[in-house]
N, C-alpha and C positions, 0 to 999 in steps of 0.2 A: 504494500500500500504506500509506504514511504517512497519506494522507488518510482512508482507511478506518479505520485505527487511531485517529486523532484523533477521528473522528466517533463511533466506538463508545465511546471513553473519555468523550466529552462526554455521550452519551446515558446511559451508566451513572452518571456523577456526578450528572446531573440527576434520575435516577430513584431515587438512593440515599435522598434525603430525600422520602419519600412525602407528597404533599399531604394536608392534614387530611381533605378529603372522601373521598379514596380510602382513607385509613387507617381512618376511621370505617366505611366500607363493608366493608372487610376484616374488622373486628371483628364487625360485624353479620352478615355472611355466615357466618362461622365459628360464631357463636352460634346462628344459625338452623338450620344443618345439624346441629349437635350436639344441639339440642333435638328436631328431627325424628327423629334417630336414636334418642334415648332414648324418645320417644313410640311409635316403631315396634317397640320391644323389649318384648313383653308381660310377660316375666319381670321387667322393671324397672318399667314404667309402671303396670301393674295393681296390684301390691301397694302401691306408695307413694302412689297416688292414691285407691285404694278402701279399703284397710285402715284408715287413721286414722278416716275418717268412720264406717265400719261399726262399729268397736270403740267409738268415742266414743258413738254412739247406743245400742248394745246395753248397754255397761257404764257409760259415764260419764253417761248420761241415765236409761235405763229401770231398770237394776239398782240403781244408787246411789240413785235417787229412791225406789225401793221399800224400801230399807233405811235411808234417812236419816230417815224419819218427819217429813218437812217441814222439815228443817234447811236454811234458805236459804243458809247459808254454803258449802255443798258444791258447788253448781252452778258458780259461777265458778272454784272450785278445780279441778274436773274439766275445765273448758274450757281453763284455762291448762296443766294437765298434759298433756292430749292434744294441745295445740298444739305443745308441746315435742317430744313423741313424733313428731308428724307431720313436723317439719322435720329431725329427726336422720337419717332414712334416706336421703333423696335426696343429701345431702352426703357421707355416709360411703360409701355404695355407688356413687354416681355417679362419685366420684373413685377409690375403692378398686378397683373392678372394671374400669372402663373404662381407667384409666391403666395398670394391670397388664397388661391384654390388649394395649393399643397399644404399650407398651414392649416386650413380648415379641415382638410381630409386626414390630418395627422401624419402626412408624409415626412415632414421635417423631423418629427420625433423618431420616426422609423429610421431615417437616414443617420440620425445621431447614434442609434444603436448598432448601425452597420459598421464593419471594419473598413471605412473609407476615410481619406483625409478630411478634416473638418472644413477646410476652405474649398473643397472640390465642388460643393453645391453652388456657391456664389461664382466661383471661377467658371463653371460650365455655363451659367447664364450670361456672364460677361463675354465668353467666347461666342455663344450663340448670337448675342447682340452685335459683336464685331463682325461676324460672318454676314449677318443680314445687312449691316451698314455697308460692308464692303461690296455686297451684291448691288445695293442701291446705288453706290457711287459708280460702279461699273456701267450700269444702265444709263445713268445720267451723263457720264462721259461719252458713251456711245452716241447718245442723242445729241450732245453738244457738238461732237466732231462731225456728225452727219448733217445736222440741220442748223445749228446756231451760227450767226454771222460774227464769229470771233476767232482769234488765233492765239490759243494758249499753247505753251510748250508742254512736252511730255513731263518735264520736271515740275511744272506748275500743277498739272493734273495729279501727279504723285504726291506732292506736298499737301495739296488741299484734301486729298483722300485720307492721308495720315492724320491731318488736323481734325477732320470730321470723325474719324474713328476714336481719337482721343477725346474729342469734344462730346461724344455720346455718354461719357462717364457721369456727368452731372445729372443727366436724364435717367440713367440707370439708378442712381442713388435716390432720386425723387420717386421713381417707380417702386423701388425696394421699400422706401418708407411708407408709401401708400399701401403696398401689399402686406406690410407688417401690421397695419391698423385695420384695414377694411376686410369685410367678408368676401367670399368668392363671388357672390352675386352682385355686391355693391362696388367691387373694385373697378370694373370698367367705367361706371358712372363717375367715380371719384377721379380716375385717371383722365377722363375727358374734361372734367371740370378744371384740371390743371393744364392739360395739353392744349385745348382750344384757345384759352386766353393767352397762353405763351406764344402760340403760333401767330395770332393776330396782333397782339400788343407788342411783339418784339420787332416790329417794323420790317417784316420779311416781304410782305406783298404790296404794301402801299404806305405812303408817308402818313404819319399821324399828324393831326393839327399841332401847331407849334406849342400851344398851351398844354397839350396832353402828352407831349413827348417825354415828360418826366416819368411816365408809367413804364417806358421801355427799360429804365434802369433797374426794375424789379423783376425782369424776366431773363433767365439764363440764355434763352435763344438770342437775345440782343447781343450779348457779349461774344457768343460763338460766331454769330453773323459778322460782327465787327472784325474779328480776327480773320475770318474767311475773306472778307472784302479787301482787307489790307494786304493779305497774301497775294491776291490777284491784282492789286492796285486799282480797284474799282470803287466808285462812290456808293454810299448807301442810298436807300430810297429817300431818306430825309435830306441828304445832301443834294440829291438831284432836284428836289423840290425847293429847298430853301438855301442851298449853297453852304458856304462856311459858317453861316449864322445858326445852323442847326446845333442844338446842345450836344447831340451824340457825336459830332465831329471832333470834340475836344477830349474824348475818352481815350486814354493811352492803351497800348497793347498789354503793358504790364498789369494795369488794373483789370483788364479783361481776363487775363490768365489767373490772377489772384482771386477774382470773384468766382470763376468757374471751379477752381480748386477748393475754395471755401465752401461752396454749395455741395460739392462732392463729399467733403469730409463731414460737414454738418449733418446732412441727411443720411449719410452712411452710418455715422455713429449713432444717431437717433434710432435708425432701423435696427442696428445690431443690438442696441440696448433693449429695444422692445422685443425682438425675437428671442433674446437670451432670457427674458423674463416670462414671456407667455408661450414661446415656441410657435 
């Protein structure tokens, strides 16, 4: 009996520290199944993969080109704005809806009891969001190259894609926070209550009245959009409408990065605290 106990204790202690190869495989396996599950959910995959490119081509290319009368500044602005729109959804809805459902069904407690790395759950959802955001950027780039009247270099396309992938993190954190609070049925409504105002009040699609532009400073979409526009050397919608007198034109890139990082840390910590307490 003592021999069996000592053997089991030795086996358990040797397996407690998972080898790096097995650890990496565990992360990759969890990320693969999370991505497959998201791709097999038509209510999630179809809107977030097809809607950005469809709206970008119809509105950002055809409609805006017909109304801009050959203004070459608008094409890169539209591409940057719709890129931000494209990466917001997967992070907010992927975390907000899936975490709420899995928490309500007890799946989080089950995963805690399983022999898997504790961070694999969140890392898999971040990987899924990054894959969806990458696919969105690929479709937008294809549409821009084929139809948009602008000439961006391959380096610019790569840099803005990497920026948008990193910029999806604040929206992941916000979605995670909502998923840690809301029930599975209520989560889509609460995510929409955050997503739609951010989308419209962030100055992505039209310039806000000058008196209302202060609202933009409360939306993370505004800061990611500002970084994207500056990377491409394009003006914002406010700057196109009001020139250098627009309040948003005086926000530095360092402030944008700091705000996005702060939002990620704040909502990520609040969500982690909530999940640790209630599961």
